C-alpha positions, -999 to 999 in steps of 0.1 A, spaced: -249 -238 -376 -244 -202 -365 -252 -192 -329 -283 -171 -324 -282 -137 -307 -297 -153 -276 -270 -180 -275 -242 -154 -279 -257 -133 -251 -262 -163 -229 -226 -175 -234 -212 -140 -225 -233 -138 -194 -222 -173 -183 -185 -165 -189 -187 -134 -168 -207 -151 -140 -184 -181 -139 -153 -159 -138 -168 -141 -108 -177 -174 -89 -143 -189 -98 -126 -161 -81 -149 -163 -51 -143 -200 -48 -106 -206 -58 -90 -174 -48 -110 -159 -20 -124 -191 -4 -157 -174 -1 -181 -192 -25 -215 -177 -31 -230 -208 -48 -226 -245 -42 -201 -266 -62 -229 -285 -80 -246 -252 -90 -212 -239 -103 -208 -272 -122 -242 -269 -138 -234 -234 -151 -200 -245 -163 -216 -275 -181 -241 -252 -199 -213 -229 -211 -192 -259 -223 -222 -273 -242 -229 -240 -259 -192 -237 -269 -193 -273 -283 -225 -266 -302 -212 -232 -315 -174 -231 -318 -176 -194 -326 -185 -188 -290 -152 -202 -277 -134 -175 -259 -97 -177 -249 -105 -162 -215 -133 -187 -208 -131 -208 -176 -136 -239 -198 -102 -233 -215 -79 -225 -185 -70 -235 -150 -89 -212 -126 -74 -198 -94 -46 -173 -87 -21 -168 -59 -31 -145 -30 -7 -115 -29 -1 -120 9 15 -154 3 49 -161 -13 46 -174 -50 59 -208 -61 65 -217 -97 56 -254 -101 83 -278 -114 55 -296 -133 23 -279 -146 -7 -286 -124 -39 -298 -141 -75 -304 -132 -96 -333 -144 -126 -330 -168 -159 -341 -153 -182 -369 -162 -218 -369 -149 -233 -399 -165 -224 -435 -175 -225 -423 -211 -199 -396 -204 -176 -423 -190 -182 -446 -220 -173 -418 -244 -141 -412 -224 -132 -449 -225 -138 -451 -262 -116 -421 -268 -88 -437 -247 -91 -470 -266 -91 -452 -300 -61 -429 -293 -39 -454 -274 -48 -485 -294 -51 -504 -261 -78 -520 -240 -72 -500 -208 -76 -509 -172 -82 -482 -146 -71 -472 -112 -101 -460 -91 -97 -434 -64 -122 -413 -43 -125 -377 -54 -117 -359 -21 -134 -325 -18 -105 -305 -6 -76 -283 -17 -50 -295 -41 -15 -295 -26 19 -301 -42 47 -313 -19 84 -311 -28 110 -332 -10 148 -328 -14 168 -358 -3 137 -369 16 131 -337 35 100 -315 30 111 -282 15 80 -267 -1 42 -272 0 23 -252 -26 -13 -247 -37 -23 -254 -74 -29 -217 -81 -33 -212 -118 -15 -244 -127 18 -226 -132 23 -205 -101 9 -214 -67 12 -202 -31 38 -213 -6 18 -227 23 46 -249 38 42 -233 72 6 -245 74 12 -280 59 38 -287 85 10 -286 111 -7 -316 95 4 -347 115 -1 -371 86 23 -352 63 59 -363 71 87 -338 74 111 -366 63 104 -395 39 115 -431 46 145 -426 24 165 -397 8 146 -393 -25 139 -361 -45 102 -361 -50 73 -339 -62 40 -354 -51 4 -342 -56 -25 -347 -34 -54 -331 -15 -57 -315 19 -91 -319 36 -109 -310 67 -127 -338 84 -165 -337 83 -168 -340 121 -143 -312 125 -161 -291 100 -193 -294 121 -175 -285 153 -157 -256 136 -189 -240 123 -206 -245 157 -178 -226 173 -178 -198 147 -216 -195 151 -211 -191 189 -185 -164 183 -207 -146 158 -182 -153 130 -193 -161 94 -198 -198 88 -178 -218 62 -198 -229 32 -184 -264 31 -154 -285 43 -134 -278 11 -135 -241 17 -128 -245 54 -97 -265 45 -86 -239 19 -92 -211 43 -71 -229 69 -42 -236 46 -40 -201 31 -35 -183 64 -4 -164 73 -6 -176 109 2 -214 112 -15 -216 146 -49 -214 128 -42 -244 107 -27 -262 137 -60 -258 156 -81 -274 129 -86 -312 121 -68 -312 88 -57 -343 69 -41 -351 35 -41 -378 9 -14 -380 -18 -22 -396 -51 3 -387 -78 41 -387 -83 50 -358 -106 88 -361 -102 111 -387 -85 148 -393 -85 142 -430 -84 128 -453 -111 91 -443 -113 63 -469 -108 49 -483 -141 12 -481 -130 -11 -457 -111 -18 -484 -84 19 -490 -80 23 -452 -77 0 -452 -47 19 -480 -31 52 -462 -37 39 -430 -20 28 -451 10 62 -468 11 79 -434 14 57 -426 44 32 -403 27 -6 -407 34 -27 -423 7 -64 -430 7 -69 -467 15 -102 -469 -4 -86 -470 -39 -94 -499 -63 -87 -513 -97 -110 -520 -127 -106 -541 -158 -140 -532 -171 -165 -503 -171 -188 -525 -151 -163 -525 -123 -160 -487 -126 -197 -482 -123 -200 -507 -93 -173 -487 -75 -191 -454 -82 -224 -468 -70 -209 -481 -38 -194 -447 -29 -225 -428 -41 -245 -448 -15 -241 -455 22 -203 -461 20 -199 -423 16 -213 -417 51 -188 -441 68 -157 -420 61 -149 -387 79 -141 -367 48 -162 -353 20 -161 -369 -14 -180 -357 -45 -172 -385 -69 -145 -409 -81 -115 -404 -103 -106 -431 -129 -71 -430 -144 -55 -453 -170 -34 -477 -150 -4 -478 -174 20 -448 -170 33 -454 -205 -2 -451 -219 -8 -420 -197 22 -404 -213 11 -414 -248 -24 -398 -242 -10 -366 -227 -30 -335 -218 -54 -309 -233 -49 -273 -225 -63 -278 -189 -68 -315 -182 -52 -350 -186 -66 -371 -214 -59 -403 -194 -83 -396 -165 -117 -382 -157 -136 -373 -125 -169 -392 -124 -190 -370 -101 -220 -380 -79 -254 -366 -88 -255 -329 -80 -274 -317 -49 -279 -283 -65 -284 -276 -102 -295 -247 -124 -325 -247 -147 -350 -223 -162 -386 -215 -151 -408 -220 -182 -442 -213 -165 -459 -208 -132 -493 -224 -125 -515 -231 -95 -524 -262 -75 -555 -265 -54 -555 -282 -20 -583 -299 0 -593 -266 18 -593 -247 -15 -558 -232 -8 -539 -224 -39 -502 -230 -42 -480 -216 -71 -458 -242 -88 -429 -235 -111 -427 -256 -143 -390 -261 -150 -369 -271 -179 -364 -308 -169 -331 -313 -150 -314 -341 -130 -309 -333 -94 -297 -359 -67 -303 -387 -92 -338 -378 -103 -351 -358 -132 -375 -330 -119 -397 -307 -139 -415 -287 -112 -410 -271 -78 -433 -256 -53 -432 -218 -48 -452 -219 -16 -470 -185 -17 -470 -150 -32 -446 -137 -4 -420 -164 -12 -421 -154 -49 -418 -117 -41 -390 -122 -16 -368 -142 -41 -382 -121 -71 -390 -152 -91 -401 -147 -127 -410 -168 -157 -379 -171 -178 -355 -169 -148 -325 -192 -144 -327 -206 -109 -307 -228 -85 -327 -258 -76 -321 -284 -48 -340 -312 -32 -352 -307 3 -348 -339 22 -339 -356 -11 -375 -356 -22 -392 -323 -28 -375 -299 -52 -372 -263 -41 -358 -231 -56 -328 -218 -36 -322 -185 -55 -325 -167 -88 -294 -160 -109 -304 -125 -119 -273 -120 -140 -289 -145 -165 -324 -130 -164 -339 -122 -199 -345 -84 -203 -383 -88 -211 -392 -107 -179 -419 -91 -156 -427 -98 -119 -452 -126 -114 -484 -116 -97 -511 -139 -82 -540 -142 -106 -575 -131 -95 -592 -160 -112 -584 -197 -119 -602 -225 -137 -592 -247 -107 -619 -228 -87 -656 -234 -90 -682 -208 -98 -668 -178 -114 -632 -190 -106 -625 -161 -83 -595 -161 -59 -591 -143 -26 -561 -138 -2 -567 -153 32 -568 -124 57 -537 -121 78 -519 -149 59 -496 -152 28 -520 -178 14 -546 -175 -14 -577 -197 -18 -606 -202 -41 -636 -181 -31 -660 -209 -38 -660 -239 -15 -656 -274 -30 -629 -266 -55 -607 -295 -44 -634 -321 -49 -644 -306 -83 -608 -307 -95 -603 -342 -82 -634 -354 -102 -619 -338 -133 -586 -356 -128 -604 -389 -121 -623 -384 -154 -590 -376 -173 -573 -407 -159 -604 -429 -163 -611 -458 -186 -629 -437 -213 -601 -411 -215 -564 -418 -208 -570 -450 -189 -541 -447 -165 -536 -480 -147 -533 -474 -109 -546 -439 -108 -579 -443 -90 -599 -419 -68 -580 -424 -36 -546 -421 -53 -556 -389 -71 -568 -373 -38 -536 -384 -20 -514 -369 -48 -535 -337 -46 -532 -334 -8 -494 -336 -11 -493 -309 -38 -480 -333 -64 -508 -329 -89 -535 -304 -95 -540 -302 -133 -537 -328 -160 -501 -321 -171 -489 -326 -135 -496 -363 -138 -468 -367 -164 -442 -351 -142 -446 -374 -112 -414 -394 -103 -410 -427 -85 -391 -409 -56 -421 -386 -50 -445 -416 -49 -423 -436 -26 -424 -408 -1 -461 -411 3 -478 -434 28 -490 -466 12 -467 -465 -17 -441 -492 -18 -416 -500 -46 -440 -522 -67 -470 -498 -65 -449 -468 -73 -432 -486 -103 -466 -498 -116 -481 -463 -115 -451 -447 -132 -453 -474 -159 -491 -468 -162 -485 -431 -167 -458 -438 -193 -481 -461 -212 -508 -434 -214 -485 -408 -231 -495 -423 -265 -532 -414 -267 -558 -412 -295 -571 -377 -301 -607 -386 -293 -598 -401 -259 -578 -370 -250 -608 -348 -259 -630 -369 -237 -605 -365 -208 -603 -327 -211 -638 -322 -198 -649 -299 -226 -686 -290 -221 -709 -313 -241 -680 -334 -254 -686 -371 -247 -674 -401 -266 -695 -397 -297 -688 -360 -301 -651 -365 -294 -649 -391 -321 -666 -368 -346 -642 -339 -338 -611 -362 -339 -620 -377 -372 -629 -344 -388 -599 -324 -377 -572 -351 -373 -550 -330 -349 -551 -308 -319 -536 -279 -339 -564 -281 -365 -591 -283 -338 -575 -254 -319 -576 -232 -351 -612 -242 -360 -639 -215 -362 -672 -218 -343 -689 -219 -377 -668 -248 -390 -674 -267 -357 -712 -261 -358 -714 -273 -394 -701 -308 -386 -729 -334 -390 -739 -345 -354 -723 -314 -337 -746 -284 -342 -744 -248 -329 -747 -254 -292 -718 -279 -290 -699 -260 -317 -701 -228 -296 -690 -246 -264 -660 -262 -280 -649 -230 -297 -652 -211 -264 -631 -238 -246 -603 -236 -271 -603 -198 -270 -597 -196 -233 -561 -186 -226 -559 -210 -196 -570 -239 -216 -546 -231 -244 -517 -229 -219 -528 -262 -204 -528 -278 -239 -493 -264 -246 -480 -280 -215 -498 -313 -222 -484 -315 -257 -449 -316 -242 -458 -349 -225 -482 -366 -250 -479 -382 -284 -515 -376 -297 -525 -401 -323 -548 -394 -353 -582 -412 -353 -594 -423 -387 -631 -426 -395 -637 -461 -409 -645 -460 -446 -667 -491 -441 -673 -513 -411 -695 -541 -398 -717 -516 -381 -718 -489 -408 -750 -469 -406 -762 -486 -374 -771 -468 -341 -761 -488 -310 -770 -483 -273 -749 -499 -245 -767 -504 -212 -759 -523 -180 -726 -538 -169 -709 -560 -195 -688 -590 -185 -654 -578 -200 -659 -545 -217 -665 -511 -200 -692 -490 -215 -666 -466 -229 -646 -494 -245 -678 -509 -261 -689 -475 -275 -654 -470 -289 -657 -503 -307 -690 -493 -321 -676 -461 -336 -645 -478 -350 -668 -503 -367 -686 -475 -385 -716 -473 -362 -729 -445 -339 -729 -450 -301 -760 -434 -287 -769 -426 -251 -806 -431 -255 -830 -456 -271 -853 -444 -299 -869 -457 -330 -837 -451 -349 -818 -475 -326 -805 -505 -345 -799 -527 -315 -791 -526 -278 -762 -543 -260 -774 -553 -225 -753 -564 -195 -762 -568 -159 -787 -543 -144 -797 -527 -177 -823 -504 -164 -849 -483 -183 -831 -484 -217 -836 -522 -217 -873 -518 -210 -878 -491 -236 -860 -513 -263 -883 -541 -255 -914 -519 -257 -902 -507 -292 -893 -541 -304 -857 -532 -308 -833 -562 -309 -813 -568 -277 -780 -587 -276 -755 -597 -250 -717 -590 -251 -709 -622 -269 -733 -615 -297 -721 -579 -299 -685 -591 -304 -696 -615 -331 -712 -586 -349 -679 -568 -347 -662 -598 -362 -640 -605 -331 
């Protein structure tokens, strides 16, 4: 399939943007975005190039080692080309890697597991056991001579335990505690802060003055033997032992895996609390085929080994696209703008919306519909937009302005800005309660019947700006629920499962839930069986609606007007992304065909809505009032005036058991 104009333009913009950020990160040690945001942009470009091979560009960062030597430092040509690992972000990515290893090598591999230290790659050269050169990776062929700075790191020996010729690869890092102290000092001195420990380490090692590196708490871990004058180890784990035997520092937390289950267990351990117990920053694990012979058989791509992969932790920052901006109403009537996002995983959870706080926040960041944005989780719970990547902005986007009216507000729906504040609110009081009632009806038994979403839960979710309109319900996550008072694991899990179960909904029950004027159960059933789909109903004329037997001009006009409203059409478009709306077929013939039935009182097992639905599906008509045309009345406890009227007219009255017999159940 040929790439569209939009895909070609997107790929070009991504290439240019990534080249800029790669230089800022690898060469200048002055990153402008986080590692995880860079990874997200890189991943999008790689996916575009895989989908459309014509977009592959020889200068793309996906096809080469990024980084170049600074002109101030002496250049070093590496004895062995330096590579960087490809990344995996999901278990499926790792399984695909494992399958490829098995297929190409014809073996069942075991893996060495190591922590992925977030530092600066370093290549050490020893001649007859004496350190002669320490170099950065650079572009993989030429690096920078930083020997003068590496000599200041106490854990890196000047002399090995024996006189071996060796080229070893590893990582220099700055301790996390040292990073915090360093930034505190720089803040006190009015100097710019380092973005992260990796760049602080890189900035320290790439100084001309070794006194700067000497003052900083730097460490190093070595993990690969590139060249040795002795018999090389036969496995990766033995290689680590060999490095330690020579007196070089290795990370003690390495492990071994004979199965992917053990790989995933190691990853989960270090993704969790174990990560906080070490004084260096890690952003994933690295798995390498144990056997050196198999490693050599698998070889390398143009930029990465085929025998290993970096399995990264869930990103703390990602990039995604704003597809829409809507409003949420709070208890006081305050309106909060919310970004609806292209769903994206961040910090282990898929999110699809983020609060935009107020109009001033949107103006300050110049946030627009269609923008690519960097997203992060604040406190690991609430998604927030960090910045807009304006280099990827579509040309047709326009600044977003706060609307003057909203269907979330009562009365005429008017909105006003609160004097002296950045907030907007509904002009009419009571909008929160009104919208809460609409949401209760939508989630109720007669409509989507969402288990666990009662009145108090809905109000709690609204008060925390998690839901305000119908579609918000389907974007709730378990993490968001667990952050609320009164929600423990089981309750949150049950509500998420209840929402999931409601995604498959008959058309008539959806129409009931939408609170369309004059549309109750019977009218919804007539509309659903006549038009079969939302698309057909949306396109129906007022005349065609009014001509349906049992609808008439008043209801037809109200339904047509509801579907013409741009806000309602936008809501439906958002809902259709979450729901699988099912057709409702009118029974050709049923046990209650031609009969008019009235339900009154509280039935033992059926709700009134469920009973009326059964009437309609049995071919009958469920009526709200008793008349001479009524065939029979189903009465439960406390039946009220309908029961008395039926008795006065001599209309048969049955209980729930007799009603079920009439249905044949």
